N, C-alpha and C positions, 0 to 999 in steps of 0.2 A: 046640216049636221048639228045635233044637239051638243050642249056643253060637255055632257058626260061622255058621249061618243068621241068627241075631239080629244078629251083627256085620255081615254083608253087607247086611241090610235097613237097619241104622243108617247105613252108609256111603252107600247109595243115597239115603236121605233127606237127608243132608247135601249130596250132589252136586246134588240137584234143588232145594234150598231157595233162595228168593229173599231171605229175611231171616234173619239169625242173631241170636238173642237170647242173648248171651254175658255171663254174669253169675256172681256168687259164690255163689248159692244162697239161697233163702228171702228173696227181695226182690220177690215178686209177679210174677215172670216167667212163671209158668205161665198166668196170666190172659192175658198178651199172646200167648203161643204159641197158646192156645186161640182167641184172637180174630183173629189175623192169619193169613190164608190162606197156605199154603206157607211157613211159618216153622218154625224148629227152635231149641230152646234147648240150651245146654250150659254146664257149669261150668268145664270145663278141656279144653284141647287137648294138654296136656303131662303129664298124670298127677297134677296137683295137686288131688286130690279135697278137697272141703270137709269130708269125713269120712274122714280118712286111715286111721283104725283100721278103719272099715268096709270100705274098699277092700282092705286087707290081708286081712281075714277073708273077704271075698267072692271074692277072686282068689288064694287060696292054690293053689299048684300051678303047674308050668311051663306047661301048656297054656293055662290061663286067663290067666296073665301075658302069654304070647305073643299071644293073641288081643286082649287089651286094648291092648297097645302097638301092635299092627298097626292096630287100629281108630283110635287117636289119630293115627297116621302118615297113614292114608288120609283122615281128616277134614281134616287140615292140607293135604294135597295137593290135594284138591278145592276147598277154599276159596281157596288160593293160585292155583289154575288159572283161576279166574274172572276175567273182565275187570274187573268192578266188584263190590265186596263191601259190602253194607249190614249194619251191626252196630248193634244196640240193647243198651246195657248199663244195667241198672237198679240203683240203689243205695238203701239203706234206713238208717234210724237204727240205729247199730251195736249198741246193747244189745238192741233188739227183734229185730234180725236174728240175733244170736248165740243168744238164747234159743230162737227159732223153729227154728234150724238144729239145736240140741242135741236138741230133741224130735223133729225129723224123723228123726233117726238114733239115737234114745235107746238102743235095745238094744245097739248097737255100743259106745257110750261106757260103758255099764254093764259090759259084758263086759271091756272094756279096763281099767277101774278094778279090777274083781275080780282080773284076772290080775296087775296091778301091785302091788296093796296087800293082797290076800288077806284081806279083812275077814271076821270071824265074822258071817255073815248072820243068825244068831239074835239078834244084839244091835244091829243097825243101827236108828237112830231115824228120825224123820220128816224129818230134815235130810239123809238119805242122798243124794238127788239133787243137793242143793246141793254136797255134797262131790265128787260125780262131776263136776259141771259145773266146779267150781273147779280140780280137779286133773288132769282129762284132756281137757277140751274145748280145741280149737285156737283160742284167742282172737286169735292173731296173724294168722290167715288173712285177716281183713278188711283189714288194713293192707298186706298184701303182694300181694294178688291182682292189682292193676293192673300191677305190674311183672312178675310171674310169667306173666301171661296176655296182656293187651291189648298192652302194650309189646313183648313178645316176638314176637307175631304180626304186629302192624301197624306197629311202630316209633313209635307215638304215645305220647308221655309226657304224660298229661293234667295232671299236676301242674305242668308248665311252661307250659301254655296257658291256665290259669284256668278258672273255672266261674261261671256266672251264677246267683247265689243267688235273685235276684228271680224270674226265669223258671222256675228249677228244672230247667233242662236246658242242655246245650251240644252243639254239633256240631263234630267234629274231622275233619280230612282229611289223608291221607298217601298219595299215589299212588292206587292202586286202592281203597284203604280209606276208607269214610265211616263214622264212628262217632257215634252219638247217645248221650250219657250223660244219664240222667234220673232224678231222685229218684222213688221209688215214690209218695211222698205227693203228687206233682205230675203223675201220669200222666193223671188224668181231665181236669184243666183244660188239658192240653196235647195232648189227643187229636188235634186238627186239625193240630198241629205234627208229631206222629208220622206221621199220614197223608201229610202233605206230604213228609216225609223219605223214606218208603218208596214213595210213589206208589201206595198201596193204601188203600182205604176199608175200615173194619171196625167192628163193634159190640163194645164192650168187655164181656167176660164176667168173672165173679168165680169163681175156682176155687181149690182147694188151701188153703182157710181152716182154720187150726189150731183155731179154736173149734168146728169141726164134726167133728173127728176123735175117735178112741177115747180119746185122752188129754186131752180138753178140760178135764175137771174138775181133773186133776192139774196141767195147764198153768196154769190160772187160779190155783190155790193156790200154785204155784211162783213166779209173778210177784209175788204178794202178799208172799211171804217175801223176795224180792229187795229189796223196799223198805226192809227193816230189816236186811238182811245185806250186808256189804261184801264183794264179790267182786273180788279184785285184777285179774283178767282184764278184767272189765267196766269197771273204773276206767281201766285202760290204754287199751282200745279207744275209750272215749268221749273221750279226750284225744289220740288218734292223729292223724297228719297227714291221713289219709283222712277221718276224721270232721270235722275242722276245714275241710278243703278243700271239702267238700260242704255246709257250713253247719249241721252237727249239734252 
């Protein structure tokens, strides 16, 4: 399928969707999309990719950039055109989310690191991925996402309206927009609440599990090393306003 045809199919899917799962990536949203009929998930409507270096590498060239920008423009148009918009945003413990996001787009972060620092690959040691993670990964993305995306689209500033840590979710409204923000760790116990919010019954599926992917063994070893290695970006994100706001 050509790039243009893919973009047209994408826009049609957004136009016809009943539920938008709008989130920052690697927060368990793929399971919700697979479970909820006629739903679609997205990370950005404004070009703020959770893997900015991958976005640059994938969309090199004027044609690809034009198609990508047009796709985001049409997505926003069809969402804003709807009379009522239901959005589910899932959040996750920030350290786990960042590690998972790093491995999801691992090759792009590695290429970016090599381009920036030009290491002699004959002598890199078994801490190489830790160096890549610390020096190239976008740890700030987690804390900036709600302002760059949700607030920009809906006008809802979740930080001003509070969050119920006990329930693990909150519902926000502004005009045509209804937004449910829910912690990934609390999805199962609040399945009935989600069904009530979207007026759709569904069976919860589990997909996109990092422990089942090709990098599972490296992923496991990496997380063990993080227990004894201080990464400044992880320390920052764990103390960020977003982490504190959602009770992490």
